C-alpha positions as CSV (number, residue, x, y, z in Angstrom):
1,M,106.4,113.3,69.4
2,P,104.2,110.6,71.6
3,R,102.1,112.3,73.9
4,L,102.9,111.7,78.0
5,S,100.1,110.5,79.9
6,L,99.8,111.7,83.6
7,T,100.9,108.4,84.8
8,T,104.2,108.7,83.3
9,L,104.3,112.4,84.2
10,F,103.8,111.4,87.8
11,G,106.0,108.4,87.9
12,V,103.2,105.6,88.2
13,D,103.1,104.4,84.7
14,P,102.9,100.4,84.2
15,T,106.6,99.9,83.7
16,T,107.5,101.1,87.5
17,D,104.8,98.8,89.2
18,D,107.6,96.0,89.9
19,K,109.7,98.5,91.4
20,H,106.9,98.7,94.4
21,H,108.8,102.1,95.2
22,F,106.2,103.1,97.6
23,E,106.1,99.9,99.6
24,T,109.7,98.9,99.6
25,S,113.0,100.2,101.4
26,W,116.6,99.9,100.5
27,I,117.6,99.0,104.1
28,L,114.3,97.7,106.1
29,S,112.1,94.7,105.2
30,P,108.6,95.3,103.8
31,A,107.1,94.1,107.2
32,I,109.4,96.4,109.3
33,L,108.5,99.0,107.1
34,A,104.9,98.4,107.3
35,G,105.3,98.6,110.9
36,L,107.0,101.7,111.1
37,R,104.8,103.6,109.3
38,G,101.9,101.9,111.4
39,L,103.4,103.1,114.7
40,F,103.7,106.8,113.3
41,S,100.0,107.0,112.2
42,L,99.1,105.6,115.7
43,Y,100.9,108.1,117.4
44,I,99.5,110.9,115.3
45,F,95.8,110.0,115.6
46,T,96.5,109.2,119.4
47,S,97.8,112.4,119.8
48,I,95.3,114.4,117.9
49,F,92.5,112.8,120.2
50,V,94.5,113.3,123.0
51,F,94.6,117.2,122.2
52,W,91.0,117.1,121.5
53,G,90.3,115.5,124.9
54,W,92.6,118.1,126.7
55,Y,90.5,120.7,124.9
56,G,87.1,119.2,126.0
57,T,88.3,118.8,129.3
58,H,89.5,122.1,130.0
59,N,86.4,124.5,128.8
60,D,88.2,125.0,125.8
61,H,85.8,123.3,123.3
62,A,86.0,125.8,120.3
63,S,89.7,124.9,119.8
64,I,88.6,121.2,118.4
65,G,86.5,123.2,115.6
66,H,89.1,125.9,115.2
67,S,91.8,123.2,114.6
68,F,90.4,122.6,111.0
69,S,91.5,126.2,109.9
70,Y,95.0,125.8,110.6
71,F,97.5,124.6,108.0
72,T,99.3,123.0,110.8
73,W,96.8,120.8,111.7
74,L,95.7,120.0,108.3
75,T,99.3,118.8,107.4
76,Y,99.3,116.6,110.7
77,W,96.3,114.9,109.3
78,G,97.7,114.5,105.9
79,I,100.9,112.7,107.5
80,G,98.6,110.5,109.5
81,F,96.4,109.4,106.7
82,Y,99.7,109.0,104.4
83,M,101.4,106.7,107.2
84,L,98.2,104.7,107.6
85,F,97.4,103.8,103.8
86,A,101.2,103.5,103.2
87,A,101.3,100.8,106.1
88,I,98.6,99.0,104.8
89,H,99.8,98.8,101.1
90,T,103.2,98.1,102.6
91,A,101.9,95.2,104.7
92,F,99.6,93.6,101.8
93,Y,102.9,93.6,99.9
94,A,104.9,92.2,102.6
95,R,102.2,89.3,102.9
96,T,101.9,88.7,99.1
97,G,104.6,90.0,97.2
98,H,101.8,92.1,95.4
99,S,100.2,95.8,95.6
100,V,97.2,94.2,96.2
101,L,94.8,97.2,96.7
102,L,96.6,99.6,94.1
103,D,96.6,96.8,91.5
104,R,92.9,96.8,92.0
105,W,91.9,100.6,92.1
106,P,92.0,102.6,89.0
107,R,95.3,104.0,88.2
108,A,94.3,107.6,89.3
109,F,94.9,106.3,92.9
110,R,98.3,105.7,92.1
111,I,98.9,109.3,90.8
112,L,96.9,110.5,94.1
113,H,99.3,108.3,96.3
114,S,102.3,110.0,94.8
115,L,100.5,113.6,95.3
116,L,100.1,112.5,98.8
117,Y,103.8,111.7,99.2
118,V,105.2,114.7,97.4
119,T,102.9,116.6,100.0
120,I,104.2,115.1,103.3
121,T,107.8,115.0,102.4
122,T,107.4,119.0,101.8
123,Y,104.8,120.8,103.8
124,P,105.9,119.7,106.9
125,F,109.4,121.4,106.6
126,L,107.3,124.6,105.6
127,V,105.1,124.3,108.8
128,T,108.2,123.6,111.0
129,V,110.0,126.6,109.7
130,V,107.2,129.0,109.6
131,F,106.4,128.3,113.3
132,W,109.7,128.7,114.8
133,A,111.1,131.3,112.7
134,I,107.8,133.7,112.6
135,L,105.1,132.3,114.9
136,F,107.0,130.9,118.3
137,T,108.0,133.6,120.9
138,P,110.2,132.7,123.9
139,P,110.5,131.6,126.5
140,W,109.3,128.0,126.2
141,Y,106.0,126.9,127.1
142,K,105.5,126.4,131.2
143,K,102.7,123.9,130.6
144,T,104.1,120.6,129.8
145,F,101.2,119.5,127.4
146,T,101.6,122.8,125.3
147,G,105.2,122.1,124.7
148,W,104.4,118.4,123.8
149,Q,101.8,119.4,121.4
150,N,104.0,121.6,119.5
151,I,106.8,119.2,119.8
152,S,104.5,116.7,118.0
153,Q,102.9,119.1,115.5
154,H,106.0,121.4,114.8
155,C,109.0,119.2,115.2
156,L,108.1,115.5,114.9
157,N,106.2,116.4,111.8
158,S,109.6,117.0,109.8
159,V,111.1,114.1,111.5
160,Y,108.5,111.8,109.6
161,A,108.6,113.7,106.3
162,L,112.7,113.2,106.7
163,L,112.4,109.4,107.3
164,E,109.7,109.1,104.4
165,I,112.7,110.6,102.5
166,I,115.5,108.7,103.6
167,L,113.9,105.0,104.4
168,P,111.7,104.4,101.5
169,A,112.8,103.1,97.9
170,T,110.5,105.6,96.5
171,A,111.7,107.9,93.2
172,P,112.4,111.8,93.1
173,H,109.3,113.8,93.1
174,P,107.9,114.4,89.9
175,F,108.0,118.3,89.1
176,I,104.5,118.3,87.9
177,A,103.7,118.3,91.5
178,I,105.1,121.9,91.9
179,P,101.5,123.4,90.6
180,F,99.4,121.3,92.8
181,L,101.6,122.0,95.7
182,I,100.9,126.1,94.9
183,L,97.1,125.2,94.5
184,V,96.8,123.8,97.9
185,L,98.6,126.7,99.3
186,L,96.2,128.5,97.6
187,L,93.1,126.6,98.8
188,Y,94.4,127.0,102.2
189,L,94.5,131.1,101.9
190,C,90.8,130.6,101.2
191,I,89.8,128.9,104.2
192,A,91.8,131.4,106.2
193,Y,89.6,134.0,104.7
194,I,86.8,132.1,104.9
195,T,87.6,131.7,108.7
196,H,88.1,134.9,109.3
197,E,84.7,136.3,107.3
198,T,82.7,133.7,109.5
199,E,84.1,133.7,112.6
200,G,86.1,137.1,112.9
201,W,89.7,135.6,113.5
202,Y,92.7,134.6,111.3
203,P,94.4,131.4,111.8
204,Y,97.7,133.2,111.6
205,T,98.3,136.9,112.4
206,F,100.5,137.4,109.5
207,L,97.4,137.3,107.1
208,D,95.7,140.1,108.8
209,V,95.5,142.6,106.0
210,G,93.8,144.8,108.4
211,D,90.7,146.8,108.9
212,H,91.1,149.0,105.5
213,G,93.7,146.7,103.7
214,Q,96.6,148.7,105.0
215,K,98.7,145.7,105.9
216,S,97.8,144.0,102.5
217,K,101.5,144.7,101.1
218,R,102.9,143.3,104.2
219,V,100.7,139.9,103.7
220,M,101.4,139.8,100.1
221,G,105.0,139.7,101.3
222,Y,104.9,136.9,103.6
223,C,102.3,134.8,100.8
224,F,105.2,135.4,98.3
225,G,108.1,134.3,101.0
226,I,105.8,131.2,101.7
227,L,105.4,130.5,97.9
228,G,109.5,130.9,97.8
229,A,110.2,128.4,100.8
230,I,107.9,125.8,99.3
231,L,109.5,125.7,96.1
232,V,113.3,125.4,98.1
233,V,111.8,122.8,100.0
234,F,110.3,120.7,97.1
235,L,113.9,121.1,95.4
236,L,115.8,120.0,98.6
237,S,113.4,117.0,99.2
238,W,113.6,116.2,95.5
239,A,117.7,116.5,95.9
240,L,117.9,114.3,99.1
241,I,115.8,111.7,97.5
242,H,117.8,111.8,94.4
243,L,120.8,111.3,96.5
244,R,119.6,108.5,98.5
245,R,118.9,106.6,95.1
246,R,122.5,107.2,94.2
247,L,123.9,106.4,97.2
248,T,121.8,103.2,97.5
249,D,122.2,102.3,93.9
250,G,118.7,101.7,93.8
251,K,118.8,98.8,96.2
252,I,115.2,97.4,96.9
253,K,114.5,95.0,99.7
254,R,111.6,92.8,98.4
255,A,109.2,90.4,99.8
256,R,109.8,86.8,99.4
257,R,106.6,86.3,97.7
258,D,107.9,89.0,94.9
259,P,107.7,87.4,91.6
260,L,111.0,89.0,91.1
261,C,112.2,87.2,94.1
262,A,111.1,84.0,92.7
263,D,112.9,84.1,89.5
264,D,115.9,85.2,91.4
265,A,115.7,82.1,93.8
266,F,115.4,80.0,90.8
267,V,118.6,81.0,89.4
268,R,120.3,80.7,92.4
269,A,119.2,77.1,93.1
270,C,120.2,76.1,89.7
271,G,123.3,78.0,88.8
272,G,123.5,76.7,85.2
273,D,123.9,78.5,81.8
274,E,121.3,80.4,80.6
275,S,123.1,81.8,77.4
276,N,125.9,81.7,75.4
277,E,126.7,85.2,76.8
278,M,127.5,83.8,80.1
279,K,129.7,81.0,79.2
280,G,133.1,80.7,81.1
281,V,131.8,82.5,83.8
282,P,131.8,81.2,87.4
283,V,128.6,80.0,88.8
284,W,128.8,82.4,91.3
285,G,129.1,85.2,89.0
286,K,126.4,84.4,87.1
287,V,124.3,84.3,90.6
288,I,125.6,87.6,91.8
289,G,124.9,89.3,88.0
290,R,121.4,88.0,87.9
291,F,120.8,88.9,91.7
292,S,121.8,92.3,91.4
293,S,119.6,92.9,87.9
294,S,116.7,91.8,90.0
295,G,117.1,95.1,92.0
296,G,117.9,94.2,95.6
297,N,117.4,91.6,98.2
298,C,114.5,89.3,98.7
299,L,113.2,89.2,102.4
300,G,110.4,87.2,104.2
301,A,107.4,88.8,105.1
């Protein structure tokens, strides 16, 4: 039995390169998809620096450093960086018809990009559920700034994740990513308890084990609950992507300079018999058949 490589397990082996799953959409042109991702990234980074500016101008400088101890903030940064790099990759593809950077970089970067995509389509939902179900206490925030911050980081984060599930032509998550998701959560636990040991406070109160560990069972229950939640979120995200692929029949709107689009354009221009199997088939039948086999529409950048 042949051994499966990591690239195959993560769905980024060379046989899938011409699909451009991360750079295309079934409904949007590559240029529009790149612009939309760039706009999301711009909003995320702008909001982060506005939040920090607010802290700095309201005698709350410590909150800027403390933000790196919160899983909410870390996932928000992750979404921003994914959107930034996804926008760059998509823009290059829209302009050239090739995965310019990913084709030049080691293939390990495709694996990392696949893993980053899994995280930004799973963790945001976990953050939203935990915040509104466990951490938030009514009434609604009296300060407009605080309300806007929580909407940005605990509502819009899941909107970005849902759009990345619905709009692109990405394939369903590889199940090998599950151990990675769990590992990241375990590493975050290390950050939370290092924060407590070095600064004397817990990023999240439900991680407080008490002075003598009397709350350790409760904390363990929360940890296993979050573990179960991330598995459920992963399966739901995988199912939504699978459903989208099934409903769209794998349709891809390619860039005009994509080599597969060039082949398709040649067939449409010639409309001749390519093989004996096509004899007797109307010209438009040949064109439609070849166009369908190319995997989608061809659009200008």
